[in-house]
C-alpha positions as CSV (number, residue, x, y, z in Angstrom):
1,M,0.0,-0.1,-0.1
2,I,2.9,2.7,0.6
3,E,4.0,2.2,-2.9
4,R,0.5,3.4,-3.9
5,I,0.6,6.3,-1.5
6,Y,3.9,7.1,-2.9
7,A,2.7,7.1,-6.5
8,L,-0.3,9.3,-5.7
9,A,1.6,11.6,-3.6
10,E,4.5,12.2,-6.0
11,P,2.7,14.4,-8.5
12,Y,2.3,17.2,-5.8
13,W,6.0,17.1,-4.9
14,H,7.2,19.3,-7.8
15,T,7.7,22.7,-6.1
16,R,10.0,24.0,-3.2
17,A,12.3,21.2,-4.0
18,G,10.0,18.6,-3.1
19,E,11.1,16.2,-5.5
20,L,14.6,16.2,-3.6
21,H,13.0,16.8,-0.2
22,M,10.5,14.0,0.1
23,P,12.6,10.8,-0.8
24,A,15.2,12.2,1.4
25,S,12.9,12.9,4.2
26,Y,11.3,9.4,3.6
27,A,14.8,7.7,3.8
28,M,15.2,9.7,7.0
29,A,11.9,8.4,8.7
30,Q,13.0,4.7,7.7
31,R,16.2,5.4,9.6
32,L,14.6,6.8,12.6
33,L,12.0,4.0,12.7
34,E,15.1,1.6,12.7
35,A,16.3,3.4,15.9
36,L,12.7,3.8,17.4
37,P,11.2,0.5,16.5
38,E,8.2,1.3,19.1
39,A,6.6,3.9,16.6
40,D,4.2,2.8,14.2
41,A,5.7,2.7,10.5
42,E,2.0,2.6,9.2
43,I,1.6,5.8,10.4
44,V,5.1,7.5,10.0
45,L,5.7,6.5,6.3
46,P,2.6,7.8,4.9
47,A,2.6,10.9,6.8
48,I,6.0,11.8,5.8
49,L,5.2,11.1,2.0
50,L,2.1,13.2,2.5
51,H,3.4,16.1,4.6
52,D,4.2,18.7,1.9
53,V,1.6,17.8,-0.7
54,G,-0.2,21.1,0.3
55,Y,2.4,23.1,-1.2
56,A,1.1,22.1,-4.8
57,R,-2.4,23.9,-3.9
58,V,-0.4,27.1,-2.6
59,P,0.5,29.7,-5.3
60,E,4.0,29.1,-6.2
61,E,4.7,32.8,-6.2
62,T,3.2,33.0,-2.4
63,H,5.5,30.4,-1.2
64,R,8.6,31.3,-3.3
65,D,8.3,35.2,-3.0
66,G,6.9,35.1,0.5
67,L,10.1,33.9,1.9
68,A,12.1,37.1,1.7
69,G,10.2,38.6,4.6
70,A,10.5,35.5,6.8
71,P,13.5,35.4,9.2
72,D,13.7,31.8,8.8
73,G,12.6,31.4,5.2
74,W,9.0,30.0,6.4
75,D,6.3,32.4,6.3
76,A,3.5,31.4,9.1
77,D,0.5,31.9,6.7
78,V,1.8,30.1,4.0
79,T,3.0,27.3,6.5
80,R,-0.3,26.8,7.7
81,R,-2.0,27.0,4.3
82,H,0.1,24.2,3.0
83,E,-0.7,22.1,6.1
84,R,-4.5,22.6,5.7
85,E,-4.3,21.8,2.1
86,G,-2.1,18.8,2.6
87,A,-4.4,17.5,5.2
88,R,-7.2,17.6,2.7
89,L,-5.0,15.8,0.0
90,A,-3.9,13.4,2.4
91,A,-7.0,12.4,3.5
92,E,-8.4,12.0,-0.4
93,I,-5.2,9.8,-1.2
94,L,-5.7,7.6,1.9
95,A,-9.3,7.2,1.1
96,Q,-8.5,6.5,-2.6
97,V,-6.0,3.6,-1.3
98,G,-8.5,2.2,1.2
99,F,-6.1,3.1,4.1
100,D,-7.4,2.0,7.6
101,A,-9.8,4.8,8.9
102,A,-8.2,5.3,12.0
103,K,-4.9,5.3,11.0
104,A,-5.8,7.7,8.2
105,A,-7.1,10.1,10.6
106,R,-3.8,10.0,12.6
107,V,-1.8,10.5,9.4
108,V,-4.1,13.6,8.5
109,E,-3.6,15.0,12.1
110,I,0.1,14.9,11.7
111,V,0.1,16.5,8.1
112,D,-2.3,19.1,9.7
113,G,0.3,21.0,12.1
114,H,3.7,19.2,10.9
115,D,5.5,22.3,10.8
116,S,3.3,24.9,12.8
117,R,2.7,23.0,16.0
118,A,5.7,23.4,18.4
119,H,5.0,20.2,20.0
120,A,4.6,16.5,18.8
121,L,1.3,14.7,19.2
122,S,3.0,11.2,19.6
123,L,6.2,9.4,18.7
124,E,4.9,9.2,15.2
125,D,4.4,13.1,15.0
126,A,8.0,13.5,16.4
127,I,9.6,11.4,13.9
128,V,7.8,13.0,11.0
129,K,8.7,16.5,12.2
130,D,12.3,15.3,12.6
131,A,12.7,13.4,9.3
132,D,11.1,16.8,7.7
133,K,13.6,18.9,9.1
134,L,16.7,16.6,8.6
135,W,16.7,17.1,4.9
136,R,17.9,20.7,5.5
137,F,21.1,18.9,6.9
138,T,21.8,17.3,3.8
139,A,24.0,18.2,0.9
140,S,20.9,18.5,-1.3
141,G,19.0,20.3,1.6
142,V,21.7,23.0,1.9
143,R,21.7,23.6,-1.8
144,A,18.2,24.2,-2.0
145,A,17.1,25.8,1.5
146,H,20.3,28.2,1.9
147,A,18.6,30.6,-0.5
148,W,15.4,30.5,1.1
149,I,16.7,32.3,4.1
150,G,19.3,34.5,1.9
151,R,22.4,33.1,3.3
152,T,25.3,31.2,1.8
153,P,25.6,27.4,2.2
154,E,28.4,28.1,4.8
155,Q,26.2,30.5,6.6
156,F,23.0,28.1,6.1
157,M,25.1,25.1,7.7
158,D,26.4,27.3,10.7
159,Y,22.5,28.4,11.2
160,V,21.1,24.9,11.2
161,A,23.9,23.5,13.3
162,T,22.7,26.1,16.0
163,R,19.2,24.4,15.8
164,I,19.8,21.0,16.2
165,D,18.8,20.9,20.1
166,D,15.9,23.2,19.4
167,W,14.2,21.5,16.3
168,F,14.5,17.9,17.0
169,F,12.3,15.8,19.3
170,T,14.3,12.5,19.2
171,E,17.9,11.6,20.3
172,P,18.6,9.5,17.0
173,A,17.4,12.7,14.8
174,K,19.7,14.8,16.8
175,A,22.7,12.4,15.8
176,L,21.4,12.0,12.2
177,A,21.3,15.8,11.9
178,R,25.0,16.2,13.1
179,A,26.5,13.3,10.8
180,A,24.4,14.7,7.7
181,L,25.7,18.0,8.3
182,A,29.2,16.9,8.7
183,E,28.7,15.2,5.3
184,A,27.4,18.4,3.7
185,R,30.4,20.5,5.0
186,A,32.6,18.2,3.3
187,C,30.8,19.0,-0.2
188,A,31.9,21.8,-2.5
189,Y,29.2,24.4,-3.2
């Protein structure tokens, strides 16, 4: 079933470097699930595949040009809109594949607040939040995201390095962030 969700979600990823972000975040979620086996993969994996599909329903100039005034590159109104739109799309996609209704409700709840909600609702939500942010620490994430906040790649890496303890909920994610950032720093930009 996860392959069907992936196939239905993928067309919505072609904005904000989503075609790079989503597979990388999915891989990070898998790594976090290995480290945290008590989490429900049937919630985490669909949620990470669907968490940013809502950007496809937000006018591109809004989430591209609206970043200039946002100090961290994320405008609160755009963020909230992509979460709400993403939750609607996630519900549609999960219904289309016949996903369990109770689990679908949990996935939709995670999608609807994965960026704006400061706390994690569950271990599964924490993993999705962590896997989502981990991409920013990878070489491809640095290449894409540094411009979103008007910094050079080196400045961006210095910035995200200071956010590890604030942004991440799980210890495995903090360790992955540090390792990914060390690899990113070794790349030439």
